[in-house]
C-alpha positions in Angstrom: 23.4 -97.2 -9.9 22.7 -93.7 -7.7 24.9 -90.8 -7.5 22.8 -89.0 -5.4 25.1 -89.3 -2.1 28.0 -87.3 -3.7 29.7 -86.2 -6.7 32.8 -88.6 -7.1 35.8 -85.2 -7.1 38.9 -85.7 -8.7 41.5 -85.5 -6.2 42.8 -81.9 -7.0 40.0 -80.0 -5.1 40.8 -76.4 -5.6 41.7 -77.1 -9.2 39.1 -74.5 -10.5 37.5 -76.8 -13.1 34.3 -78.6 -12.9 34.1 -81.3 -10.7 35.0 -84.8 -12.6 32.3 -87.7 -12.3 32.8 -91.3 -13.7 30.8 -92.8 -16.2 27.9 -92.8 -13.8 27.4 -89.4 -15.2 25.8 -90.8 -18.1 22.5 -92.9 -18.9 23.0 -96.1 -20.3 21.9 -95.8 -24.6 20.0 -98.7 -24.9 17.9 -98.2 -21.7 17.5 -94.9 -22.1 15.7 -95.5 -25.7 13.4 -98.0 -23.4 12.4 -95.5 -21.8 11.4 -93.4 -24.3 8.9 -96.6 -26.0 7.8 -96.5 -22.6 6.9 -93.0 -22.5 5.1 -94.0 -26.0 3.1 -97.1 -24.9 2.0 -95.0 -22.2 0.2 -92.9 -24.6 -1.7 -96.0 -25.4 -2.7 -95.8 -21.9 -3.9 -91.9 -22.0 -7.4 -91.8 -21.8 -7.2 -87.9 -22.9 -6.6 -89.5 -26.8 -9.3 -91.2 -29.4 -9.5 -95.0 -28.6 -8.0 -95.9 -32.2 -5.1 -93.2 -31.6 -4.4 -95.0 -28.2 -4.1 -98.6 -30.6 -1.9 -96.6 -32.8 0.8 -95.9 -30.0 0.5 -99.4 -28.8 1.4 -100.6 -32.0 3.9 -98.1 -32.6 5.9 -99.0 -29.6 5.5 -103.0 -30.7 7.3 -101.9 -34.4 9.9 -99.3 -32.5 10.8 -102.6 -30.1 11.3 -104.7 -33.2 13.5 -102.7 -34.8 15.2 -101.7 -31.1 15.5 -105.9 -31.7 16.8 -105.7 -34.9 19.6 -103.7 -34.6 21.2 -102.2 -30.7 20.3 -105.3 -29.7 21.9 -107.8 -32.1 24.5 -105.2 -32.1 25.5 -106.3 -28.4 25.3 -110.2 -29.1 27.4 -109.5 -31.9 29.9 -108.2 -29.6 29.3 -111.2 -27.3 29.7 -113.4 -29.3 33.7 -111.3 -31.3 34.4 -111.5 -27.8 34.4 -107.8 -27.4 33.8 -106.7 -23.9 34.8 -102.6 -24.2 32.6 -100.9 -22.2 29.8 -98.6 -23.3 30.1 -94.7 -21.8 28.0 -95.4 -19.1 30.4 -98.9 -18.0 28.5 -101.2 -18.7 29.9 -104.4 -21.1 27.8 -105.5 -23.4 26.6 -108.5 -21.0 25.6 -106.6 -18.7 23.8 -104.0 -21.0 22.4 -107.3 -22.5 21.0 -108.5 -19.3 19.1 -105.0 -18.1 18.0 -104.6 -21.4 16.2 -108.2 -21.3 14.7 -107.5 -17.1 13.7 -104.1 -18.7 12.4 -105.6 -22.2 10.2 -108.5 -20.1 8.5 -105.5 -18.1 8.0 -103.9 -21.0 6.5 -106.2 -23.2 4.0 -107.4 -19.9 3.2 -104.2 -20.0 2.1 -103.4 -23.8 0.2 -106.8 -23.0 -2.1 -105.7 -20.4 -2.5 -102.5 -22.3 -3.8 -104.1 -25.7 -6.8 -106.1 -23.4 -7.9 -102.9 -21.7 -7.6 -102.2 -25.0 -9.8 -104.9 -26.7 -12.1 -105.0 -24.4 -12.8 -101.2 -24.7 -12.9 -101.8 -28.7 -15.4 -104.6 -28.6 -17.6 -102.3 -26.4 -17.0 -100.0 -29.4 -18.1 -102.3 -31.9 -14.9 -103.3 -33.3 -14.6 -106.6 -31.9 -11.2 -108.7 -32.7 -12.0 -112.5 -31.9 -9.8 -114.9 -30.7 -9.2 -117.5 -27.9 -12.1 -115.8 -25.9 -14.4 -115.5 -29.0 -16.7 -119.1 -29.9 -14.5 -121.4 -32.7 -17.6 -123.0 -34.0 -19.2 -119.9 -34.9 -16.0 -118.4 -36.3 -15.4 -121.6 -38.4 -19.4 -121.7 -39.4 -18.9 -118.0 -40.3 -15.1 -118.4 -42.4 -15.8 -121.4 -44.0 -15.8 -120.4 -46.9 -13.5 -117.6 -47.3 -10.8 -119.9 -45.4 -11.0 -122.9 -48.1 -11.0 -120.0 -51.4 -8.7 -117.0 -50.1 -6.0 -118.6 -47.8 -6.1 -122.3 -47.8 -4.3 -122.6 -51.4 -1.3 -120.2 -49.9 -0.7 -122.3 -47.4 2.4 -124.7 -47.2 2.4 -126.9 -43.7 5.9 -128.2 -43.5 6.6 -131.5 -41.2 9.4 -131.5 -39.3 11.4 -134.1 -38.8 15.0 -136.1 -39.2 14.0 -136.4 -42.8 13.3 -132.8 -43.8 15.7 -129.9 -42.6 14.0 -127.2 -40.6 12.7 -124.6 -43.1 13.8 -121.5 -43.1 12.0 -118.3 -41.2 13.0 -115.2 -42.1 12.5 -112.1 -40.3 9.7 -111.1 -38.8 8.5 -114.5 -39.6 4.9 -115.5 -38.2 3.7 -119.3 -38.2 2.3 -122.0 -36.2 3.5 -124.7 -34.9 1.6 -128.1 -34.3 1.9 -131.5 -32.1 0.0 -133.8 -33.8 -1.4 -137.4 -33.9 -1.9 -139.2 -36.4 -5.6 -141.4 -36.2 -4.4 -144.3 -38.2 -1.9 -145.0 -35.9 -1.0 -143.0 -32.9 2.3 -141.5 -34.6 3.3 -138.4 -33.3 4.0 -135.3 -36.2 5.0 -132.1 -36.2 3.8 -129.4 -38.9 5.1 -126.2 -39.2 3.0 -123.5 -41.0 4.3 -119.9 -41.9 1.8 -117.5 -41.9 2.9 -116.2 -46.0 3.1 -111.8 -45.8 0.5 -111.6 -48.7 -1.6 -112.7 -46.7 -3.5 -110.2 -44.4 -2.8 -110.1 -40.6 -6.4 -109.7 -40.2 -9.6 -111.4 -41.9 -13.1 -109.8 -41.5 -16.4 -111.6 -40.6 -18.9 -111.4 -43.6 -20.8 -108.4 -43.1 -18.6 -107.3 -40.7 -15.9 -104.7 -41.3 -15.3 -104.0 -38.1 -15.2 -107.6 -36.7 -11.9 -109.0 -37.7 -10.2 -112.4 -36.3 -6.0 -113.1 -36.7 -5.4 -114.8 -39.3 -2.8 -116.9 -37.2 -6.1 -117.6 -35.1 -7.8 -118.8 -38.0 -5.4 -121.6 -38.8 -5.3 -122.6 -35.4 -9.0 -123.0 -35.6 -9.5 -124.6 -39.2 -6.4 -127.2 -38.3 -9.1 -130.1 -39.6 -8.6 -128.8 -42.8 -5.2 -128.8 -43.1 -4.2 -132.2 -41.6 -7.0 -134.6 -41.8 -6.5 -137.3 -40.2 -4.9 -136.0 -37.9 -6.3 -135.1 -34.0 -4.3 -131.8 -33.0 -1.8 -132.3 -29.3 -0.8 -129.1 -29.1 -0.6 -125.4 -30.8 1.2 -122.0 -30.5 2.2 -118.9 -32.7 5.2 -117.7 -32.7 7.3 -115.1 -34.6 11.1 -114.4 -34.8 13.5 -111.1 -35.1 16.7 -111.7 -37.1 20.0 -108.9 -36.9 19.4 -106.8 -39.7 22.2 -104.1 -39.6 24.0 -103.9 -42.9 27.5 -103.6 -42.2 29.2 -101.6 -44.5 33.4 -103.3 -46.4 34.9 -99.6 -46.7 36.7 -101.0 -48.7 33.9 -102.2 -51.4 34.4 -101.2 -55.1 30.8 -101.5 -55.9 28.8 -99.5 -53.3 25.3 -100.7 -55.2 26.1 -104.4 -55.5 27.3 -104.6 -51.9 23.8 -103.5 -51.0 21.6 -105.3 -52.8 23.9 -108.2 -51.3 23.5 -107.4 -47.9 19.4 -106.5 -48.4 19.4 -110.1 -49.3 21.8 -111.1 -46.4 19.6 -109.3 -43.7 16.7 -112.0 -44.7 18.6 -114.3 -43.6 20.1 -112.6 -40.4 21.0 -114.5 -36.4 17.6 -115.1 -35.0 17.8 -112.2 -32.1 14.2 -112.6 -30.3 12.1 -115.7 -30.5 8.0 -114.9 -29.3 5.4 -117.6 -28.8 2.1 -117.3 -27.2 1.6 -118.2 -23.3 -0.3 -121.5 -24.4 2.7 -123.0 -26.2 3.7 -126.0 -24.3 8.2 -126.9 -23.5 8.7 -129.4 -26.1 7.0 -127.4 -29.1 8.8 -123.8 -27.9 12.3 -126.4 -27.5 11.7 -127.7 -30.9 11.2 -124.6 -32.1 14.4 -122.6 -30.5 16.3 -126.0 -31.9 15.1 -125.7 -35.7 15.7 -121.9 -35.9 19.1 -121.8 -33.9 17.9 -119.4 -31.4 19.7 -120.8 -28.3 21.8 -117.2 -28.4 18.0 -115.3 -28.9 15.7 -113.4 -26.4 12.4 -115.5 -25.1 9.7 -113.6 -25.3 6.4 -115.5 -23.5 4.0 -113.1 -25.2 0.1 -113.9 -22.8 -2.0 -112.3 -25.6 -1.1 -110.8 -29.4 2.0 -111.6 -31.2 3.9 -108.9 -33.0 1.8 -105.8 -31.0 3.3 -103.6 -35.0 0.5 -105.7 -36.8 -2.5 -103.5 -34.4 -2.0 -101.2 -37.0 -3.9 -102.5 -39.4 -7.0 -101.6 -36.8 -6.6 -98.2 -36.5 -7.6 -98.6 -40.1 -10.9 -98.9 -39.8 -13.4 -96.7 -40.7 -13.9 -95.0 -37.6 -13.1 -91.0 -37.4 -15.2 -90.9 -34.0 -12.3 -92.3 -32.1 -9.3 -90.9 -34.2 -7.6 -87.4 -33.9 -10.0 -84.9 -35.5 -8.8 -84.6 -39.5 -6.2 -81.6 -39.6 -5.3 -79.6 -43.3 -2.5 -77.6 -42.9 -1.8 -74.3 -43.9 -0.1 -73.3 -47.3 2.2 -70.2 -46.5 0.3 -66.9 -47.6 3.5 -65.1 -48.5 4.0 -67.6 -51.8 0.1 -67.7 -52.3 1.0 -63.7 -52.4 3.5 -64.2 -55.4 1.0 -65.8 -57.3 2.4 -69.1 -56.5 5.5 -68.2 -57.2 7.9 -69.6 -54.6 10.8 -68.1 -56.2 9.7 -64.3 -55.6 8.3 -65.4 -52.3 11.8 -66.7 -50.8 13.6 -63.8 -53.2 11.7 -61.3 -51.1 12.1 -62.5 -48.2 13.3 -65.7 -46.2 10.6 -68.5 -45.7 10.5 -70.9 -42.7 7.8 -73.5 -43.0 6.8 -75.8 -40.1 6.0 -78.9 -40.9 3.1 -80.9 -40.0 1.2 -77.5 -39.8 1.9 -75.8 -42.4 1.9 -78.2 -46.0 4.3 -80.0 -46.9 2.9 -79.3 -50.7 5.3 -75.7 -50.6 8.7 -78.1 -51.0 6.7 -80.3 -53.8 5.4 -76.7 -55.3 9.4 -75.0 -54.9 10.6 -78.3 -56.8 7.8 -78.6 -59.3 8.1 -74.8 -60.1 11.7 -75.7 -60.8 11.2 -78.9 -63.1 9.2 -76.2 -65.0 11.0 -73.1 -65.1 12.5 -72.8 -68.4 15.2 -70.0 -66.6 15.8 -73.0 -64.0 19.6 -74.4 -65.4 20.1 -76.8 -62.4 19.0 -78.7 -59.3 20.9 -80.4 -56.8 19.0 -82.9 -54.0 19.8 -84.9 -51.4 17.5 -88.3 -50.4 17.6 -89.5 -47.8 14.1 -91.1 -47.3 11.6 -90.0 -50.0 8.8 -92.7 -49.6 7.7 -95.3 -52.0 5.3 -93.1 -53.7 7.4 -89.7 -53.8 6.3 -86.8 -55.8 9.9 -85.4 -54.6 11.1 -88.3 -57.3 8.8 -87.5 -59.6 9.7 -83.4 -59.7 13.3 -84.3 -60.1 12.8 -87.1 -63.3 10.4 -84.7 -64.4 13.3 -81.4 -64.5 15.8 -84.2 -66.4 13.2 -85.4 -68.5 13.2 -81.1 -69.7 16.4 -81.0 -69.8 17.7 -79.6 -66.3 21.1 -80.8 -64.6 19.5 -82.7 -61.9 21.9 -84.5 -59.5 20.5 -86.8 -56.6 22.6 -87.6 -53.6 21.0 -91.3 -53.3 21.5 -92.6 -49.5 21.9 -96.6 -49.6 22.7 -96.2 -45.5 19.4 -95.0 -44.7 18.3 -98.4 -42.1 15.3 -100.4 -43.6 14.6 -97.6 -46.4 17.9 -99.4 -48.6 16.4 -101.4 -50.8 13.9 -98.3 -51.7 16.5 -96.4 -52.1 18.2 -98.8 -54.6 15.0 -98.3 -57.0 14.3 -94.6 -56.6 18.2 -94.4 -57.9 17.8 -96.5 -60.8 14.1 -94.6 -61.6 16.0 -91.0 -61.4 19.3 -92.8 -63.7 16.8 -94.1 -66.7 15.5 -90.1 -66.5 18.8 -88.9 -66.8 19.5 -87.7 -63.5 23.2 -87.9 -62.1 22.8 -90.2 -59.1 25.1 -89.8 -56.9 25.9 -92.2 -53.7 27.8 -90.7 -51.5 30.5 -91.7 -48.8 31.3 -95.7 -48.4 31.8 -95.0 -44.4 29.5 -91.8 -44.1 26.1 -91.8 -44.4 24.0 -88.1 -46.2 22.0 -87.3 -43.4 21.7 -83.5 -44.4 18.2 -82.2 -46.1 19.2 -80.1 -48.5 18.1 -78.7 -52.5 19.8 -76.1 -54.6 18.1 -74.7 -57.5 20.1 -72.4 -60.1 17.8 -70.2 -62.1 19.3 -67.9 -64.3 17.9 -64.2 -63.7 18.5 -61.2 -66.0 22.8 -61.1 -66.9 23.4 -63.8 -64.3 22.4 -66.9 -61.6 20.1 -67.1 -59.0 20.5 -69.9 -56.4 17.1 -70.6 -54.2 17.5 -72.9 -51.4 15.7 -75.1 -49.1 17.4 -76.7 -45.4 15.3 -79.3 -43.8 15.0 -80.8 -40.4 13.6 -83.8 -41.8 13.6 -85.9 -44.6 11.6 -85.3 -48.1 9.1 -87.5 -47.4 5.5 -86.1 -47.5 3.5 -89.0 -45.8 5.7 -88.6 -42.3 5.9 -85.3 -43.0 2.0 -84.9 -41.9 3.1 -86.6 -38.7 6.3 -85.1 -37.7 7.5 -81.4 -36.6 10.0 -80.6 -38.4 11.2 -77.0 -39.7 11.9 -75.7 -44.0 13.7 -73.2 -44.5 13.9 -71.2 -47.4 16.2 -68.6 -48.9 18.0 -67.0 -51.3 20.9 -65.5 -49.6 24.5 -65.6 -51.8 26.3 -67.2 -48.8 24.2 -70.1 -48.2 24.1 -71.1 -52.4 27.9 -70.5 -52.4 27.9 -72.9 -49.5 25.2 -75.2 -50.2 27.4 -76.3 -53.6 30.3 -76.4 -52.0 29.1 -79.0 -49.9 27.1 -81.1 -52.9 30.8 -80.7 -54.3 32.4 -82.3 -51.5 29.7 -85.1 -51.3 29.7 -86.0 -55.3 33.5 -85.3 -56.0 35.1 -85.3 -52.5 36.3 -81.9 -53.0 36.5 -80.3 -49.3 35.1 -77.0 -48.5 37.7 -73.9 -48.7 35.8 -71.4 -47.1 32.1 -71.4 -45.9 30.2 -68.4 -45.1 27.0 -70.0 -43.0 26.9 -73.7 -42.9 28.8 -75.4 -40.6 28.9 -78.9 -41.8 29.8 -82.9 -40.4 31.9 -84.5 -40.6 34.2 -81.4 -41.0 33.7 -78.6 -38.2 30.3 -79.3 -36.5 31.4 -80.8 -33.2 33.8 -78.0 -33.0 31.9 -75.0 -33.5 29.6 -76.6 -31.5 31.4 -76.6 -28.7 32.9 -73.8 -29.4 29.4 -71.9 -28.9 29.0 -73.4 -25.4 32.2 -72.6 -24.8 31.1 -68.4 -25.3 28.2 -69.1 -22.8 30.6 -70.9 -20.0 32.7 -67.3 -20.5 29.7 -65.4 -20.3 28.4 -66.9 -17.1 32.1 -67.3 -15.2 32.1 -63.2 -16.2 28.7 -62.5 -14.3 26.8 -62.5 -17.9 23.5 -63.6 -18.6 23.9 -67.1 -20.3 22.5 -70.2 -21.6 21.2 -72.2 -24.1 18.0 -74.2 -25.7 18.3 -77.0 -27.1 15.7 -79.4 -29.3 16.7 -82.8 -30.8 15.9 -86.3 -31.1 18.6 -87.4 -28.9 21.7 -86.6 -26.8 24.1 -89.1 -26.7 27.7 -87.5 -27.4 30.1 -87.6 -24.5 32.3 -85.5 -25.0 29.5 -82.6 -25.7 27.6 -84.3 -22.5 30.4 -83.2 -20.9 30.8 -79.7 -21.8 27.1 -79.1 -21.3 28.2 -80.1 -17.5 30.6 -77.4 -17.5 28.1 -74.7 -19.0 26.0 -75.7 -16.2 29.0 -75.5 -13.5 30.0 -72.5 -14.5 26.0 -71.1 -14.1 24.5 -71.4 -17.0 20.9 -72.3 -17.3 20.5 -75.1 -20.0 16.7 -75.9 -21.3 16.5 -78.9 -23.5 14.0 -81.1 -25.2 14.9 -84.4 -26.5 12.4 -86.4 -27.9 13.9 -90.2 -27.2 17.7 -91.3 -26.2 19.2 -88.7 -23.8 22.6 -89.9 -21.7 23.2 -86.5 -19.6 21.8 -87.0 -15.8 20.4 -84.0 -15.5 19.8 -82.1 -11.8 23.1 -83.8 -10.1 24.6 -80.9 -7.3 27.5 -80.4 -8.4 27.3 -81.2 -11.7 23.5 -80.7 -13.7 22.1 -78.8 -11.7 21.6 -75.9 -14.2 20.1 -78.1 -16.7 16.4 -79.1 -17.5 15.0 -82.4 -19.3 12.2 -82.5 -21.0 10.7 -84.8 -23.8 7.6 -84.2 -25.6 5.2 -87.1 -27.2 1.8 -86.4 -28.2 -0.1 -86.4 -31.2 3.0 -85.6 -33.6 6.5 -87.4 -33.6 8.6 -83.9 -32.7 11.6 -84.2 -35.4 13.0 -80.5 -35.7 16.4 -79.6 -34.8 16.9 -76.4 -33.3 19.4 -74.9 -31.2 19.6 -71.5 -29.8 22.1 -69.6 -27.4 22.2 -66.7 -25.4 25.0 -64.4 -26.9 24.4 -61.9 -23.8 21.1 -61.6 -22.5 18.6 -63.4 -21.0 16.7 -65.8 -24.1 14.7 -65.4 -25.9 15.7 -61.8 -27.1 16.1 -61.0 -30.9 20.2 -61.1 -30.4 20.1 -64.9 -29.4 22.1 -67.0 -31.7 20.1 -69.6 -33.7 20.6 -72.1 -35.5 18.3 -75.3 -37.2 20.2 -78.7 -38.6 19.6 -81.9 -39.6 21.8 -83.5 -36.6 21.4 -84.6 -33.3 24.0 -83.9 -30.7 25.1 -88.4 -31.3 28.9 -89.9 -32.4 27.6 -90.6 -35.2 26.1 -87.4 -36.6 28.9 -85.2 -35.3 31.8 -88.1 -37.1 30.2 -90.6 -39.4 27.6 -88.5 -41.2 27.2 -85.7 -43.7 24.8 -82.5 -41.5 24.4 -79.4 -41.6 23.5 -76.9 -39.4 22.6 -72.9 -40.3 22.1 -69.5 -38.7 18.7 -68.0 -38.8 19.1 -64.5 -39.5 15.5 -62.9 -40.5 14.2 -61.2 -38.0 10.5 -62.7 -38.4 12.2 -66.8 -38.9 14.2 -65.8 -36.1 11.3 -64.5 -34.1 9.1 -67.7 -35.4 11.3 -70.7 -34.3 12.8 -68.9 -31.2 9.8 -67.2 -29.4 7.5 -69.7 -30.7 8.5 -73.2 -31.9 11.5 -73.6 -28.7 8.6 -71.4 -26.4 5.8 -73.5 -27.0 8.4 -76.4 -26.5 9.5 -75.6 -23.4 6.0 -74.5 -21.7 4.4 -77.5 -23.3 2.8 -79.3 -19.9 -0.2 -82.1 -21.9 2.7 -84.2 -23.5 5.5 -84.1 -21.4 8.0 -85.7 -19.3 10.5 -84.3 -17.3 14.0 -86.8 -16.9 15.0 -87.5 -13.4 18.4 -87.5 -12.1 18.2 -91.4 -11.7 16.8 -92.0 -15.0 13.2 -91.7 -15.0 10.8 -89.5 -16.4 7.8 -88.3 -14.5 4.8 -86.6 -16.4 3.4 -83.2 -15.9 0.5 -82.2 -14.6 -1.2 -79.2 -16.3 -2.2 -77.8 -13.7 -5.0 -74.8 -13.7 -3.0 -73.4 -17.0 -2.7 -75.9 -19.5 -1.0 -75.7 -22.7 -0.3 -78.3 -25.7 2.3 -77.6 -28.3 0.7 -79.7 -30.9 -3.3 -77.9 -30.0 -1.6 -74.3 -29.9 0.1 -74.7 -33.5 -3.0 -76.5 -35.2 -5.3 -73.1 -34.2 -2.3 -70.8 -34.1 -0.8 -69.4 -37.6 2.6 -69.3 -37.9 4.7 -65.9 -38.6 7.0 -66.3 -41.0 5.9 -66.6 -44.8 2.6 -64.7 -43.5 3.3 -61.8 -45.7 1.0 -59.0 -45.5 -1.3 -61.1 -42.7 1.5 -60.2 -40.2 -0.5 -56.3 -40.4 -2.8 -58.5 -37.7 -0.3 -59.2 -35.6 -3.0 -59.7 -33.0 -3.3 -63.0 -34.2 -0.3 -64.3 -33.5 -0.7 -65.0 -29.8 2.8 -63.8 -27.9 4.3 -67.3 -25.9 5.6 -66.8 -22.0 8.5 -69.0 -21.4 8.3 -68.8 -17.6 4.7 -70.2 -17.9 6.5 -73.4 -18.0 5.8 -76.2 -15.8 8.8 -78.0 -13.6 
């Protein structure tokens, strides 16, 4: 769909309001997500990256696509089956979306496999050999026969497929090999199914050759004679399925924990959404498989290469540092070191922001551990969305509870694909004496907030941590996020009200600093944009910069269109989904959208409003948040946004973090009016924001090191590439 020929204006051309456009003013959410995953896949093609890192990007694109089918495609197919034909914001029916998704996925999968073939060859040149159909099967059989007999054969369970045996259940992400066999004794045809248990490694190393591996499904194929003695293999094929894995919440559920335990079990048996099989599978076997899994409504993907690209992540772990990004050790904030490691003293002296992963997540852990051990700390309250499977955050909370402190943990059970882990954490916390609260049934608690109440003098002081990312030490090494520490009494009072709202459904009376969803964030954000619209119409400096993961909300997008039409310049850094159409005359010609995809995953949410002067400047209104600009973040999640007022913290976030994102030209893609993304060419002034922050210290948290301001370069937003 194109709108380049001219806008669709309202009938009343004299209306001073911005011109009205139809649904085509929005990009489709699902197609925009696929465009993002294509950008991830393109990093596998980037010759500037080391070889195993390129493989990592390819595996991530495969994992992303799995999740896309499990949730988004599953949702659309569910609408179809229920006869729901409501159009998306861009005017497409579920059926139209599915048709376009299927076509785009086919192109993406073909490109993924093409890239795997290239990487497969380049890896072999570097001594990392992945054997398969192009290898000598007899040599592999000779080398791996003892291993197969001892380590694989006992675990496999061949299952015959005939009228007397119902087709076996295949779990989500189940991988297997289907065989068409002929019995030598009587010539009878037999079909057998061999599932690959998830306990088996996907790749098996050759003896004495750690960098030479064989996919386990290929071993199953070449050792068919051991599995089926007395049979001849007529044909065989590898397959994999993806099931509907979304969890629907019953608003009237009486027991949320029991509901999720049941739903997690049900997820494993969800409707088949995607069936992948190797290109060598016969049509006859494919039909048997499709009938057996009842996959008539499923998307079929014929894979001309490796089935299940997400599994390639295992190869990235091969010990070849020469083929990976150079190791990076994050810095620890000097300000806290200058206070002898006392987080509370450092925060009392000045607000601090820590920029992950360039600065260590250990400072967050130190904050919690100090709170757990400090005899003057009386209470800790913490939200937990994703914490990982070996979380020092959980351990710190347990230690605090065991030390007799009042500890409250808001554990979000609806964190997609982390539900099971979060249930385990909740059980451990409760056993240690932590007060565990599961939040709202209909809303997710997505805000990342910690508060520590400490006895000081004759009263109490509250220390707060507001994060743009999860309390997850592993992802904190690869996600770019901000950790904001403050002892501002206003923030402490607001945090206390927010926790009371989640635990006791006590709606806040008046918040002094924090704005929260679903109460008033949408309204506050609209008011901030309205102020820029008014400034632009009055001829005053105006504009806004915003960085987020996704931009989907139609009302906010329309508000941005209104700001552009009024004359306000808008710079958006949207890593993933973007439904806003930039650069359309009469609609969005003053809006520029870019996406940054590189070594680290851009994850921080930062919003800046001009507030009467040209950005960037010290008086700009600046906020960090846990929320993206999506309907779910404004209407169905507990989120926060908080203003940044301390001058050095303000400078770091606005003049360094946001400006660096705007001027990056080595890992940036610019969104075009037609929905395509064009990669920037660095030219004679290359700038890589990830390299910049790895090599240049931050402003906030530097303590006396700030006296040497010459080591903190000044970034010029006018250097950005278009």
